[in-house]
MIBATOR-634909 format. One record per residue (C-alpha): x, y, z; residue number from 1. Coordinates in steps of 0.02 Angstrom, whole numbers, plus 50000, padded with zeros to 5 digits. Example, Ala and Ser with C-alpha at 12.3 -4.5 7.8 and 13.67 -1.06 7.14 Angstrom:
[[50615 49775 50390] 1]
[[50684 49947 50357] 2]
end
This chain:
[[58928 47003 44301] 1]
[[58969 46840 44214] 2]
[[58836 46733 44299] 3]
[[58680 46677 44208] 4]
[[58525 46764 44274] 5]
[[58352 46706 44226] 6]
[[58187 46792 44251] 7]
[[58261 46968 44243] 8]
[[58188 47085 44112] 9]
[[58254 47263 44094] 10]
[[58132 47388 44018] 11]
[[58184 47565 43973] 12]
[[58095 47711 43893] 13]
[[58162 47860 43796] 14]
[[58099 47986 43670] 15]
[[58275 48005 43597] 16]
[[58345 47832 43556] 17]
[[58489 47908 43456] 18]
[[58568 47964 43619] 19]
[[58588 47786 43685] 20]
[[58763 47715 43687] 21]
[[58796 47574 43561] 22]
[[58848 47461 43704] 23]
[[58668 47465 43766] 24]
[[58582 47431 43601] 25]
[[58687 47288 43534] 26]
[[58615 47109 43532] 27]
[[58607 47034 43705] 28]
[[58576 47201 43791] 29]
[[58429 47314 43748] 30]
[[58408 47224 43583] 31]
[[58221 47247 43558] 32]
[[58145 47416 43522] 33]
[[57957 47445 43528] 34]
[[57900 47609 43450] 35]
[[57751 47692 43534] 36]
[[57688 47823 43409] 37]
[[57578 47973 43443] 38]
[[57396 47911 43452] 39]
[[57286 47925 43299] 40]
[[57103 47979 43301] 41]
[[57042 47810 43367] 42]
[[57179 47807 43499] 43]
[[57143 47984 43557] 44]
[[56958 47944 43570] 45]
[[56995 47791 43679] 46]
[[57116 47890 43789] 47]
[[56989 48030 43814] 48]
[[56852 47904 43857] 49]
[[56968 47820 43982] 50]
[[57011 47981 44074] 51]
[[56834 48051 44058] 52]
[[56761 47895 44141] 53]
[[56819 47966 44308] 54]
[[56738 48136 44274] 55]
[[56561 48201 44256] 56]
[[56541 48285 44086] 57]
[[56395 48389 44026] 58]
[[56275 48298 43910] 59]
[[56322 48414 43765] 60]
[[56508 48375 43776] 61]
[[56565 48285 43618] 62]
[[56729 48194 43647] 63]
[[56740 48146 43463] 64]
[[56751 48330 43415] 65]
[[56889 48355 43543] 66]
[[56980 48200 43477] 67]
[[56976 48269 43299] 68]
[[57041 48438 43357] 69]
[[57188 48366 43454] 70]
[[57285 48287 43310] 71]
[[57468 48268 43356] 72]
[[57440 48271 43544] 73]
[[57501 48136 43663] 74]
[[57402 48048 43798] 75]
[[57479 48164 43928] 76]
[[57416 48316 43832] 77]
[[57239 48245 43825] 78]
[[57242 48205 44012] 79]
[[57303 48382 44045] 80]
[[57156 48458 43947] 81]
[[57028 48360 44047] 82]
[[57118 48396 44210] 83]
[[57123 48585 44180] 84]
[[56937 48586 44136] 85]
[[56895 48481 44290] 86]
[[56993 48595 44407] 87]
[[56905 48749 44335] 88]
[[56734 48669 44355] 89]
[[56774 48614 44533] 90]
[[56834 48789 44578] 91]
[[56667 48859 44521] 92]
[[56574 48721 44615] 93]
[[56489 48649 44459] 94]
[[56413 48475 44455] 95]
[[56486 48435 44283] 96]
[[56616 48496 44157] 97]
[[56541 48605 44018] 98]
[[56604 48614 43838] 99]
[[56663 48794 43862] 100]
[[56790 48744 43994] 101]
[[56856 48603 43885] 102]
[[56883 48726 43742] 103]
[[56972 48848 43857] 104]
[[57081 48706 43924] 105]
[[57125 48654 43746] 106]
[[57180 48831 43701] 107]
[[57282 48841 43860] 108]
[[57376 48679 43823] 109]
[[57409 48731 43642] 110]
[[57463 48913 43661] 111]
[[57476 48946 43848] 112]
[[57374 49038 43979] 113]
[[57296 49203 43929] 114]
[[57369 49351 44023] 115]
[[57313 49529 44054] 116]
[[57348 49642 43906] 117]
[[57482 49770 43956] 118]
[[57499 49848 43782] 119]
[[57462 50027 43732] 120]
[[57338 50067 43592] 121]
[[57480 50086 43465] 122]
[[57555 49918 43515] 123]
[[57384 49836 43503] 124]
[[57367 49905 43327] 125]
[[57539 49839 43277] 126]
[[57500 49668 43352] 127]
[[57329 49663 43267] 128]
[[57405 49691 43094] 129]
[[57544 49566 43133] 130]
[[57422 49428 43181] 131]
[[57305 49481 43041] 132]
[[57448 49454 42918] 133]
[[57478 49277 42982] 134]
[[57292 49238 42973] 135]
[[57260 49311 42801] 136]
[[57411 49226 42721] 137]
[[57355 49061 42798] 138]
[[57181 49083 42724] 139]
[[57255 49119 42552] 140]
[[57371 48966 42545] 141]
[[57294 48798 42503] 142]
[[57436 48703 42586] 143]
[[57417 48789 42755] 144]
[[57318 48715 42900] 145]
[[57152 48801 42937] 146]
[[57164 48942 43065] 147]
[[57080 48898 43231] 148]
[[57093 49065 43320] 149]
[[57187 49230 43317] 150]
[[57212 49342 43467] 151]
[[57305 49500 43520] 152]
[[57293 49446 43703] 153]
[[57462 49391 43773] 154]
[[57476 49202 43793] 155]
[[57631 49119 43860] 156]
[[57780 49226 43806] 157]
[[57693 49296 43651] 158]
[[57601 49462 43641] 159]
[[57483 49389 43511] 160]
[[57453 49217 43437] 161]
[[57377 49142 43280] 162]
[[57361 48955 43288] 163]
[[57301 48824 43165] 164]
[[57236 48647 43179] 165]
[[57262 48514 43044] 166]
[[57102 48447 42965] 167]
[[57164 48267 42967] 168]
[[57303 48155 43027] 169]
[[57470 48200 42947] 170]
[[57614 48078 42939] 171]
[[57715 48171 42806] 172]
[[57716 48344 42728] 173]
[[57739 48389 42545] 174]
[[57847 48530 42477] 175]
[[57702 48649 42443] 176]
[[57636 48622 42621] 177]
[[57805 48666 42697] 178]
[[57817 48818 42583] 179]
[[57644 48871 42643] 180]
[[57704 48860 42823] 181]
[[57851 48972 42781] 182]
[[57736 49100 42699] 183]
[[57620 49101 42850] 184]
[[57768 49130 42966] 185]
[[57823 49276 42856] 186]
[[57648 49350 42850] 187]
[[57665 49448 43013] 188]
[[57823 49540 42964] 189]
[[57758 49571 42787] 190]
[[57597 49648 42857] 191]
[[57693 49765 42975] 192]
[[57805 49825 42834] 193]
[[57657 49849 42715] 194]
[[57553 49953 42836] 195]
[[57681 50045 42943] 196]
[[57836 50048 42832] 197]
[[58005 49959 42849] 198]
[[58067 50078 42984] 199]
[[57920 50032 43100] 200]
[[57937 49842 43092] 201]
[[57940 49775 43271] 202]
[[58047 49643 43354] 203]
[[57891 49536 43376] 204]
[[57940 49438 43220] 205]
[[58092 49361 43308] 206]
[[58004 49198 43348] 207]
[[57930 49189 43172] 208]
[[58101 49210 43091] 209]
[[58179 49082 43207] 210]
[[58046 48952 43164] 211]
[[58054 48992 42978] 212]
[[58244 48981 42973] 213]
[[58243 48815 43065] 214]
[[58110 48744 42948] 215]
[[58200 48806 42790] 216]
[[58365 48734 42850] 217]
[[58285 48565 42883] 218]
[[58206 48570 42710] 219]
[[58377 48594 42630] 220]
[[58487 48488 42745] 221]
[[58368 48345 42787] 222]
[[58228 48338 42658] 223]
[[58326 48378 42499] 224]
[[58206 48521 42458] 225]
[[58244 48692 42386] 226]
[[58159 48838 42298] 227]
[[58279 48812 42153] 228]
[[58250 48688 42013] 229]
[[58391 48573 42069] 230]
[[58395 48536 42254] 231]
[[58536 48448 42339] 232]
[[58496 48265 42370] 233]
[[58579 48252 42540] 234]
[[58538 48238 42724] 235]
[[58652 48317 42853] 236]
[[58644 48343 43040] 237]
[[58724 48486 43136] 238]
[[58888 48394 43166] 239]
[[58906 48347 42982] 240]
[[58869 48526 42929] 241]
[[59012 48587 43039] 242]
[[59143 48486 42944] 243]
[[59085 48537 42770] 244]
[[59191 48645 42659] 245]
[[59157 48832 42651] 246]
[[59088 48814 42475] 247]
[[58965 48677 42528] 248]
[[58908 48781 42678] 249]
[[58885 48931 42565] 250]
[[58775 48830 42446] 251]
[[58666 48768 42590] 252]
[[58650 48944 42661] 253]
[[58603 49012 42490] 254]
[[58466 48882 42467] 255]
[[58400 48915 42643] 256]
[[58397 49103 42611] 257]
[[58313 49074 42443] 258]
[[58170 48979 42526] 259]
[[58147 49119 42655] 260]
[[58154 49259 42526] 261]
[[58031 49169 42412] 262]
[[57910 49143 42558] 263]
[[57920 49326 42611] 264]
[[57892 49387 42432] 265]
[[57737 49278 42411] 266]
[[57666 49334 42580] 267]
[[57698 49518 42544] 268]
[[57622 49506 42370] 269]
[[57466 49419 42435] 270]
[[57440 49549 42572] 271]
[[57463 49692 42449] 272]
[[57326 49622 42339] 273]
[[57212 49593 42492] 274]
[[57252 49750 42592] 275]
[[57069 49795 42620] 276]
[[57036 49625 42698] 277]
[[57190 49649 42808] 278]
[[57120 49815 42873] 279]
[[56952 49734 42912] 280]
[[57031 49590 43004] 281]
[[57148 49702 43105] 282]
[[57005 49817 43157] 283]
[[56903 49666 43214] 284]
[[57051 49602 43317] 285]
[[57071 49773 43400] 286]
[[56886 49777 43441] 287]
[[56858 49597 43497] 288]
[[57039 49547 43544] 289]
[[57010 49361 43505] 290]
[[56926 49291 43350] 291]
[[56872 49112 43314] 292]
[[56879 49037 43139] 293]
[[56698 49084 43104] 294]
[[56724 49261 43168] 295]
[[56881 49281 43061] 296]
[[56779 49236 42907] 297]
[[56647 49366 42952] 298]
[[56780 49500 42983] 299]
[[56867 49467 42816] 300]
[[56700 49478 42726] 301]
[[56666 49648 42807] 302]
[[56526 49584 42920] 303]
[[56601 49632 43088] 304]
[[56429 49678 43158] 305]
[[56378 49495 43140] 306]
[[56518 49448 43262] 307]
[[56426 49536 43404] 308]
[[56265 49442 43362] 309]
[[56360 49277 43353] 310]
[[56440 49308 43522] 311]
[[56272 49350 43601] 312]
[[56201 49184 43540] 313]
[[56355 49091 43604] 314]
[[56341 49179 43771] 315]
[[56160 49125 43789] 316]
[[56207 48945 43747] 317]
[[56348 48952 43874] 318]
[[56231 49017 44009] 319]
[[56111 48873 43976] 320]
[[56254 48749 43981] 321]
[[56320 48820 44145] 322]
[[56144 48820 44216] 323]
[[56132 48636 44170] 324]
[[56293 48607 44267] 325]
[[56225 48720 44407] 326]
[[56327 48746 44563] 327]
[[56308 48618 44699] 328]
[[56273 48667 44879] 329]
[[56431 48683 44978] 330]
[[56448 48562 45122] 331]
[[56453 48643 45295] 332]
[[56627 48659 45366] 333]
[[56680 48511 45472] 334]
[[56673 48544 45658] 335]
[[56834 48512 45753] 336]
[[56829 48352 45852] 337]
[[56833 48373 46041] 338]
[[56991 48312 46124] 339]
[[56967 48164 46243] 340]
[[56965 48223 46423] 341]
[[57045 48143 46572] 342]
[[56912 48050 46671] 343]
[[56983 48113 46837] 344]
[[56986 48296 46782] 345]
[[56831 48397 46829] 346]
[[56724 48453 46683] 347]
[[56670 48635 46684] 348]
[[56486 48672 46661] 349]
[[56444 48751 46494] 350]
[[56414 48938 46503] 351]
[[56278 49030 46409] 352]
[[56342 49127 46259] 353]
[[56364 49312 46284] 354]
[[56221 49417 46216] 355]
[[56266 49511 46056] 356]
[[56219 49696 46046] 357]
[[56058 49729 45954] 358]
[[56068 49814 45784] 359]
[[56006 49992 45778] 360]
end
């Protein structure tokens, strides 16, 4: 009301301050804003150490490696990774959390839980070339983030996934880096059309086209970027776009389409000139289903047989690590506590257990 109140502090939190009413943010109300950014490498390391202090990790677990790999993640994401790994280790009755379970938890947080593969052989082949196209275009573009893994196993809502991890902290992106992202997104559709023909392109590129269109529109409407020599120096939101003239909308749509067409042309041209590598990578994905960055390099170089040897060495290391975290002995089940008896009630004498029939 109109009375003076002292000692009352109102603290609010939001990840979308633009939605707050002006009556709340004017001086005298919520007049001080404190921005809490996504943690950097040092912050992620401290957050991981804080949550890991309550857990028992294997001696070979390197939290610094995990902190480097999780660029862009929040504290809640980091806690979720450790929690998923801890639950898995507890379910298998291990004394500590091995590195393997942390890596699996990281992949689950980034791209979702791996599901059983319901696809036919033909669909697996289509998916393998689709993901191979994304991967190969990413390898061939200097502005793209390094590929972490590629898989044709369903994860989340996707039938196959190729995901990348930035090498360093990124606080802004340049034009050629955004163009590289567009080309990588177009790589799947370009690979399908190159190998199977335009009439056999699948609907699996829907998500790629949606992401590419959204990125290209932001580049034109918000970042003042365009594939043309002269880009419009403007920044518009959705509401402002709605009130533009038809001619202005047409110009924005043309620039957006130009970015997408240019990205698709570059991706298709690169795949045409590296078709043999695309075949090698797709065959390796069909055979092994999931490939790490090192295995992708071996497949592209035509050394698929080395992938089996690499996996055998990794399996031996995993067995040693799991043996180091060996299963603890399960505690005997707790016996039910006897109910207190009435002192006046007579207590029946214990009877001898019935003899069990002897085994023949």
